C-alpha positions as CSV (number, residue, x, y, z in Angstrom):
1,M,108.2,137.4,137.6
2,T,104.4,136.6,137.9
3,S,103.2,135.8,141.4
4,E,102.7,132.0,140.3
5,A,106.4,132.0,139.0
6,T,107.6,133.6,142.2
7,S,105.6,131.1,144.3
8,R,107.1,128.2,142.3
9,H,110.5,129.6,142.7
10,E,110.2,130.1,146.5
11,G,108.7,126.6,146.8
12,R,111.6,125.0,144.9
13,S,114.1,127.1,146.9
14,A,112.5,125.7,150.2
15,A,112.5,122.1,148.7
16,R,116.2,122.5,148.0
17,L,116.8,123.7,151.5
18,G,114.9,120.8,152.9
19,A,116.6,118.3,150.8
20,L,119.9,119.6,151.8
21,Q,118.9,119.4,155.5
22,A,117.4,115.9,155.0
23,L,120.5,114.6,153.3
24,Y,122.6,115.9,156.1
25,Q,120.3,114.4,158.7
26,L,120.4,111.1,156.9
27,E,124.2,111.1,156.8
28,I,124.5,112.0,160.5
29,T,121.6,109.9,162.1
30,G,121.5,106.9,159.8
31,N,117.6,107.2,159.9
32,T,115.6,105.6,157.1
33,P,114.9,107.9,154.1
34,E,111.2,107.4,154.3
35,D,111.2,108.5,158.0
36,V,113.2,111.6,157.3
37,I,111.1,112.5,154.3
38,K,107.9,112.1,156.1
39,E,109.2,114.1,159.0
40,F,110.1,117.0,156.7
41,I,106.9,116.8,154.9
42,D,104.7,116.5,157.9
43,H,106.5,118.9,160.2
44,R,108.9,121.1,158.5
45,F,107.2,122.2,155.4
46,G,104.6,123.6,157.9
47,R,101.5,123.4,155.7
48,D,98.8,120.9,154.8
49,I,98.7,120.0,151.2
50,G,94.8,119.9,151.4
51,E,94.8,123.6,152.5
52,T,97.2,124.9,149.9
53,G,96.7,122.8,146.8
54,G,98.9,121.7,144.0
55,A,102.0,124.0,144.4
56,L,102.9,122.7,147.9
57,E,102.5,119.2,146.7
58,Q,104.8,119.8,143.7
59,D,107.4,121.3,146.1
60,Q,107.1,118.2,148.3
61,E,107.6,116.0,145.3
62,F,110.6,118.0,144.2
63,F,112.0,117.7,147.7
64,A,111.4,113.9,147.8
65,D,112.7,113.5,144.2
66,I,116.1,115.2,145.2
67,V,116.5,113.0,148.4
68,H,115.5,109.7,146.7
69,G,117.7,110.5,143.6
70,V,120.7,111.5,145.6
71,L,120.5,108.2,147.7
72,K,119.8,106.0,144.6
73,H,122.7,107.4,142.6
74,Q,125.0,108.5,145.5
75,T,128.0,106.4,144.2
76,E,127.8,108.0,140.8
77,I,127.2,111.4,142.2
78,D,130.2,111.1,144.7
79,R,132.5,110.1,141.7
80,S,131.4,113.0,139.8
81,I,132.1,115.4,142.6
82,A,135.4,113.8,143.3
83,R,136.4,114.4,139.7
84,A,135.4,118.0,139.8
85,L,137.4,118.7,142.9
86,A,140.8,120.4,142.9
87,T,143.9,118.1,143.1
88,G,144.5,117.1,146.7
89,W,140.8,117.4,147.8
90,T,138.6,114.4,148.5
91,L,134.9,114.2,149.2
92,A,135.6,113.0,152.8
93,R,137.7,116.1,153.5
94,I,134.6,118.3,152.6
95,D,132.2,119.5,155.4
96,S,129.1,117.3,155.7
97,I,126.8,120.1,154.8
98,L,128.8,121.1,151.7
99,R,128.8,117.3,150.8
100,A,124.9,117.2,151.1
101,L,124.7,120.5,149.1
102,M,126.9,119.2,146.3
103,R,125.2,116.0,146.1
104,A,121.8,117.6,145.7
105,A,123.2,120.0,143.1
106,T,124.8,117.2,141.1
107,Y,121.6,115.2,141.1
108,E,119.6,118.1,139.8
109,L,122.4,118.8,137.1
110,V,122.2,115.2,135.8
111,A,118.5,114.1,136.4
112,R,116.5,117.3,136.4
113,K,117.0,118.8,132.9
114,D,113.7,120.7,133.5
115,V,115.8,123.0,135.7
116,P,118.4,125.2,133.8
117,A,121.9,124.6,134.9
118,K,122.4,128.2,135.8
119,V,119.3,128.1,138.1
120,V,120.9,125.0,139.8
121,L,124.3,126.9,140.3
122,D,122.7,130.0,141.6
123,E,120.3,128.3,144.0
124,Y,122.9,126.1,145.5
125,V,125.6,128.8,145.8
126,E,123.0,130.9,147.6
127,L,122.2,128.1,149.9
128,S,126.0,127.7,150.6
129,R,126.0,131.4,151.6
130,D,123.2,130.7,154.1
131,F,125.3,128.2,156.0
132,F,129.0,129.7,155.4
133,D,130.6,133.1,155.7
134,G,134.0,132.2,154.4
135,E,135.3,130.7,151.2
136,E,132.9,127.9,151.0
137,P,130.5,129.7,148.5
138,S,133.3,130.3,146.1
139,F,134.4,126.8,146.5
140,V,130.9,125.5,145.8
141,N,130.5,127.8,142.8
142,A,133.8,126.6,141.4
143,V,133.0,123.0,141.8
144,L,129.5,123.2,140.5
145,D,130.4,125.4,137.5
146,R,133.0,122.8,136.6
147,M,130.5,120.0,136.8
148,A,127.7,122.0,135.1
149,R,129.8,122.8,132.0
150,E,130.5,119.0,131.8
151,K,127.0,117.7,132.5
152,R,125.1,120.4,130.7
153,A,127.7,121.6,128.0
154,A,125.2,122.6,125.4
155,E,123.7,125.1,127.8
156,F,127.0,126.7,128.0
157,G,127.7,126.6,124.3
158,L,130.3,123.8,124.7
159,P,130.6,120.4,123.0
160,A,129.4,117.6,124.9
161,P,132.2,115.4,126.5
162,S,132.1,111.7,126.1
163,G,130.8,109.6,128.8
164,T,128.7,112.1,130.5
165,L,126.9,110.6,133.5
166,E,123.0,110.1,132.9
167,F,120.5,108.6,135.4
């Protein structure tokens, strides 16, 4: 991987972590999305766009896109997650961090076709490992794999199901 590609990968990984944390914060505090996004960009990304140039700005745009996209399409996203869960599981039963993580991943699977499905799965399973030591990463992998095979069937060499969610 070139240094530019590595930098972009690291930036997008940081944007995903920030989006996960922002979505969690929004669910817990009820603050406005604009306030939370501004807080993350101003204080948690830790750098000034003017000093670092375009890569950081793209990371911040990616972060904001995930947060805004999840909030705009949350009902459809939650329905998709609920359908991918095993029988007996509900979205309300899932830990709030996992809910935020799966919402962000689902948004990327549906709306960010510029990101390969396998990258989305790898990134969010890895994020789940950052927060959980138990069975949660395997749970995340199973749910996201099920959704990815539905939402991005062609990437897995599968026929596209009818009625696939699009934003």
